[in-house]
C-alpha positions in Angstrom: 151.0 136.1 101.9 152.1 133.1 103.9 155.7 132.3 104.5 157.5 130.1 101.9 157.7 126.4 103.0 161.5 126.3 102.9 161.7 129.4 105.2 159.2 127.9 107.6 161.2 124.6 107.7 164.5 126.4 108.4 162.9 128.6 111.1 161.4 125.5 112.8 164.7 123.6 112.6 166.6 126.5 114.3 164.0 127.0 117.0 164.1 123.2 117.7 167.9 123.4 117.8 167.8 126.2 120.3 165.4 124.2 122.5 167.7 121.2 122.3 170.8 123.2 123.2 169.0 124.9 126.1 167.9 121.5 127.4 171.5 120.2 127.2 172.7 123.3 129.1 169.9 123.2 131.7 168.4 126.4 130.5 165.0 127.5 129.4 164.4 128.5 125.7 162.6 131.6 127.1 166.0 132.9 128.2 167.1 133.2 124.5 166.4 136.1 122.2 166.6 135.0 118.6 167.7 137.8 116.4 167.2 136.8 112.7 169.9 138.6 110.6 168.2 139.5 107.4 171.0 141.5 105.6 170.6 141.8 101.8 167.2 140.1 102.0 164.0 142.1 101.0 161.5 143.5 103.4 159.0 140.8 102.3 161.1 138.1 103.9 160.9 139.9 107.2 157.1 140.0 106.9 157.1 136.2 106.4 159.4 135.8 109.4 157.0 137.7 111.6 154.2 135.3 110.5 156.4 132.5 111.7 156.9 134.1 115.1 160.1 136.2 114.7 160.0 139.4 116.7 163.7 140.5 116.5 165.6 141.2 113.3 169.2 142.2 112.7 170.8 144.3 110.0 174.4 145.2 109.5 174.3 148.0 106.9 172.6 151.3 107.5 171.8 151.8 103.9 169.8 148.6 103.8 168.3 148.8 107.3 166.9 152.3 107.3 164.5 151.8 104.4 163.4 148.3 105.6 162.6 149.7 109.1 160.5 152.5 107.5 158.7 150.1 105.2 158.0 147.6 108.1 157.0 150.1 110.7 153.6 148.5 111.1 155.1 145.2 112.4 155.8 144.3 116.0 159.6 144.2 115.6 162.6 145.1 117.6 165.4 146.2 115.3 169.0 145.2 116.1 172.0 146.7 114.4 174.8 144.0 114.4 177.4 145.3 111.9 180.3 147.6 112.2 179.0 151.2 112.8 180.7 154.3 111.6 180.5 157.2 114.0 179.1 159.6 111.4 176.1 157.2 110.9 175.5 156.5 114.6 172.6 159.0 115.2 170.9 157.9 112.0 171.1 154.3 113.0 169.8 155.1 116.5 166.6 156.5 115.0 165.3 153.0 114.1 167.7 150.5 115.9 166.4 149.6 119.3 169.6 147.6 120.1 173.1 148.2 118.8 175.5 145.2 119.2 178.7 146.7 117.9 179.8 149.5 120.2 183.5 149.1 120.3 185.2 152.5 120.7 185.0 155.8 122.6 184.2 157.9 119.5 181.1 155.8 118.8 179.8 156.1 122.4 180.2 159.9 122.1 178.3 159.9 118.8 175.5 157.7 120.1 175.2 159.8 123.3 173.8 162.6 121.1 171.0 160.3 119.7 167.4 161.5 119.7 166.2 158.6 121.8 167.6 156.0 124.3 169.2 152.9 122.8 170.3 149.6 124.2 173.9 148.7 123.5 176.3 145.8 123.7 180.1 146.2 123.8 181.6 144.3 121.0 184.8 142.5 122.1 187.6 141.5 119.8 188.2 137.8 120.5 191.0 137.5 118.0 194.7 138.5 118.1 194.2 140.9 115.1 193.8 144.5 116.4 192.4 145.4 113.0 189.2 143.4 113.6 186.1 145.0 115.0 185.7 145.1 118.7 187.3 146.6 121.7 190.4 144.9 123.2 189.5 142.8 126.2 191.8 144.9 128.4 189.9 148.1 127.5 186.4 146.8 128.1 185.9 148.3 131.5 187.0 151.7 130.4 184.5 151.6 127.5 181.7 150.3 129.8 182.3 153.2 132.2 182.0 155.7 129.3 178.6 154.1 128.3 177.4 154.3 131.9 178.2 158.0 132.0 175.7 158.7 129.2 172.0 159.3 129.6 171.0 157.9 126.2 172.7 154.5 126.3 171.6 151.5 128.3 174.4 148.9 128.6 173.0 145.4 128.1 176.3 143.4 128.1 179.0 142.2 125.7 179.0 140.8 122.2 181.6 138.7 120.4 182.2 136.5 117.3 184.2 133.3 117.8 187.5 133.3 115.8 187.6 130.8 112.9 190.8 129.3 114.3 189.5 128.6 117.8 187.0 126.2 119.3 183.8 128.2 119.5 182.9 127.2 123.1 186.3 128.3 124.4 186.0 131.6 122.7 182.5 132.1 124.2 183.8 131.1 127.6 186.3 133.9 127.3 183.6 136.3 126.3 181.4 135.2 129.2 184.3 135.9 131.6 184.7 139.4 130.1 181.0 139.9 130.6 181.3 139.0 134.3 184.0 141.6 134.6 181.7 144.2 133.2 179.0 143.3 135.7 181.3 144.3 138.5 180.8 147.9 137.5 177.4 147.5 135.7 175.4 144.7 137.6 172.4 145.1 135.3 174.5 144.3 132.1 173.7 140.6 132.3 173.2 139.9 128.5 175.5 138.0 126.2 175.2 138.4 122.5 177.0 135.4 121.0 176.4 132.6 118.6 175.5 132.5 114.9 174.3 129.9 112.4 177.2 127.5 113.0 177.9 127.8 116.7 174.8 128.8 118.5 174.6 125.6 120.6 178.1 126.3 122.0 177.0 129.9 122.7 174.0 128.7 124.6 176.2 126.4 126.6 178.2 129.4 127.7 175.3 131.6 128.7 174.3 133.5 125.5 171.1 135.4 125.8 171.0 136.8 122.3 171.8 134.7 119.1 172.4 136.4 115.8 171.4 133.8 113.2 171.2 134.5 109.5 171.7 131.9 106.8 170.5 128.9 108.9 167.0 130.6 108.8 167.0 132.9 105.8 168.9 130.7 103.4 171.5 131.8 101.0 171.9 135.6 100.9 171.2 137.5 97.7 174.2 139.3 96.3 175.0 142.6 98.0 173.7 145.6 96.1 
């Protein structure tokens, strides 16, 4: 089954937008990993995305992601977990997720350290003033990075963040980039930056993002959660 025309158009528009933003930033599109966030969408949509060229998909709920990953095991996909992760589900998520973008606390690192296989991780940084939001406080990032580095199972890729709604996205991503540079003083290999979604990926690219997490701009309106 070929991809729906609307899906193909949206995918092409976003990839063109990424290329344009890269050109403006003096970067190559090959530096960017496009993670298509497919939460609440059926597995069939992911098959269509693969036909269009997608190779990285993101999910944010374990109960949705696990059956999709099993059903689509025949596809050449890298699975990214991008939502908040409960420690008691960490090992189960690590069975199918190749990359986890939302590591934000010591207990989660401990849980993932017992996973059955190695997993790539990003440290999620809270860029808001609300301590109740997901993400480690900027002042605690180095301590969490050191804990990840002390494990055998986890490979630290870099930092992840979401721009606050009440702040210019580019300034938020500039702060995230600076935090990533701090992490590299203790983990020189952790050069990746997971930032940018449907509405602000151009600003993220301008600040050095390597991984974009784009959902509705490609997938269209999400089905109601079930």
